[in-house]
C-alpha positions as a Markdown table, in Angstrom:
| # | Residue | x | y | z |
|---|---|---|---|---|
| 1 | Unk | -19.5 | -132.2 | 22.7 |
| 2 | Unk | -17.9 | -131.4 | 26.1 |
| 3 | Unk | -21.0 | -133.0 | 27.8 |
| 4 | Unk | -20.5 | -136.1 | 25.7 |
| 5 | Unk | -16.8 | -136.3 | 26.5 |
| 6 | Unk | -17.6 | -136.0 | 30.2 |
| 7 | Unk | -20.3 | -138.7 | 29.9 |
| 8 | Unk | -18.0 | -141.0 | 28.2 |
| 9 | Unk | -15.4 | -140.5 | 30.9 |
| 10 | Unk | -18.0 | -141.1 | 33.6 |
| 11 | Unk | -18.9 | -144.4 | 31.9 |
| 12 | Unk | -15.2 | -145.3 | 31.6 |
| 13 | Unk | -15.4 | -145.3 | 27.8 |
| 14 | Unk | -11.9 | -143.8 | 27.7 |
| 15 | Unk | -11.4 | -144.2 | 23.9 |
| 16 | Unk | -14.6 | -142.2 | 23.2 |
| 17 | Unk | -13.8 | -139.7 | 25.9 |
| 18 | Unk | -10.3 | -139.1 | 24.5 |
| 19 | Unk | -11.6 | -138.6 | 21.0 |
| 20 | Unk | -14.3 | -136.2 | 22.1 |
| 21 | Unk | -11.9 | -134.2 | 24.4 |
| 22 | Unk | -9.5 | -133.9 | 21.5 |
| 23 | Unk | -12.3 | -132.6 | 19.2 |
| 24 | Unk | -13.3 | -130.0 | 21.8 |
| 25 | Unk | -9.7 | -128.9 | 22.2 |
| 26 | Unk | -9.5 | -128.2 | 18.4 |
| 27 | Unk | -12.8 | -126.5 | 18.3 |
| 28 | Unk | -12.4 | -124.4 | 21.4 |
| 29 | Unk | -8.7 | -123.9 | 22.1 |
| 30 | Unk | -9.5 | -121.1 | 24.4 |
| 31 | Unk | -10.9 | -123.5 | 27.0 |
| 32 | Unk | -7.9 | -124.7 | 29.0 |
| 33 | Unk | -10.0 | -126.9 | 31.3 |
| 34 | Unk | -10.7 | -129.3 | 28.5 |
| 35 | Unk | -7.0 | -130.2 | 28.3 |
| 36 | Unk | -7.0 | -130.8 | 32.0 |
| 37 | Unk | -9.9 | -133.2 | 31.7 |
| 38 | Unk | -8.1 | -135.1 | 28.9 |
| 39 | Unk | -5.1 | -135.4 | 31.1 |
| 40 | Unk | -7.4 | -137.0 | 33.8 |
| 41 | Unk | -8.5 | -139.6 | 31.1 |
| 42 | Unk | -4.9 | -140.5 | 30.7 |
| 43 | Unk | -4.1 | -140.6 | 34.4 |
| 44 | Unk | -7.1 | -142.8 | 35.0 |
| 45 | Unk | -5.8 | -145.3 | 32.4 |
| 46 | Unk | -2.3 | -145.0 | 34.0 |
| 47 | Unk | -0.9 | -143.7 | 30.6 |
| 48 | Unk | 1.7 | -141.6 | 32.4 |
| 49 | Unk | 3.6 | -140.4 | 29.3 |
| 50 | Unk | 0.4 | -139.0 | 27.7 |
| 51 | Unk | -0.7 | -137.7 | 31.1 |
| 52 | Unk | 2.6 | -135.7 | 31.5 |
| 53 | Unk | 2.6 | -134.3 | 28.0 |
| 54 | Unk | -1.1 | -133.2 | 28.3 |
| 55 | Unk | -0.5 | -131.7 | 31.7 |
| 56 | Unk | 2.3 | -129.6 | 30.3 |
| 57 | Unk | -0.1 | -128.4 | 27.6 |
| 58 | Unk | -2.7 | -127.7 | 30.2 |
| 59 | Unk | -0.2 | -125.6 | 32.1 |
| 60 | Unk | 0.6 | -123.6 | 29.0 |
| 61 | Unk | -3.0 | -122.9 | 28.4 |
| 62 | Unk | -3.6 | -121.9 | 32.0 |
| 63 | Unk | -0.7 | -119.6 | 31.9 |
| 64 | Unk | -2.0 | -118.0 | 28.7 |
| 65 | Unk | -5.1 | -117.2 | 30.6 |
| 66 | Unk | -3.1 | -115.9 | 33.6 |
| 67 | Unk | -4.5 | -118.7 | 35.9 |
| 68 | Unk | -1.2 | -119.1 | 37.7 |
| 69 | Unk | -2.6 | -120.6 | 40.9 |
| 70 | Unk | -4.3 | -123.4 | 39.1 |
| 71 | Unk | -1.1 | -124.0 | 37.1 |
| 72 | Unk | 0.9 | -124.3 | 40.2 |
| 73 | Unk | -1.6 | -127.0 | 41.5 |
| 74 | Unk | -1.1 | -128.9 | 38.3 |
| 75 | Unk | 2.7 | -128.8 | 38.9 |
| 76 | Unk | 2.1 | -130.4 | 42.3 |
| 77 | Unk | 0.2 | -133.3 | 40.7 |
| 78 | Unk | 2.8 | -133.7 | 38.0 |
| 79 | Unk | 5.6 | -133.9 | 40.6 |
| 80 | Unk | 4.0 | -137.1 | 42.0 |
| 81 | Unk | 4.7 | -138.7 | 38.7 |
| 82 | Unk | 7.8 | -137.1 | 37.4 |
| 83 | Unk | 10.0 | -134.5 | 39.1 |
| 84 | Unk | 11.8 | -133.5 | 35.9 |
| 85 | Unk | 8.6 | -132.7 | 34.0 |
| 86 | Unk | 7.3 | -130.8 | 37.0 |
| 87 | Unk | 10.5 | -128.7 | 36.9 |
| 88 | Unk | 10.0 | -127.9 | 33.3 |
| 89 | Unk | 6.4 | -126.9 | 34.1 |
| 90 | Unk | 7.6 | -124.6 | 36.8 |
| 91 | Unk | 9.9 | -122.8 | 34.3 |
| 92 | Unk | 6.9 | -122.3 | 32.0 |
| 93 | Unk | 4.9 | -120.7 | 34.7 |
| 94 | Unk | 7.7 | -118.6 | 36.0 |
| 95 | Unk | 8.7 | -117.4 | 32.6 |
| 96 | Unk | 5.2 | -115.9 | 32.2 |
| 97 | Unk | 4.4 | -114.9 | 35.7 |
| 98 | Unk | 7.5 | -112.8 | 36.2 |
| 99 | Unk | 6.7 | -110.6 | 33.1 |
């Protein structure tokens, strides 16, 4: 299914890509990268609100896997679109990283 989602994205079939990524997210919630790939679907379509929401979920999943460096890189991308959301994401990371 993930391969199909990526193929749909490559073909710019964003509706199919979104549906397939969402299905993979439900079936394999332990894979944080799928959420990041879905965020890219939204970013490519300039769906900023969906992109920001999905990026925040991506950060939460990265933090759950203790992948802090990658989470910080996502915050950098987010800050290009919305400083307030990026600040919320920083707090999510710091809350977990400090523990």
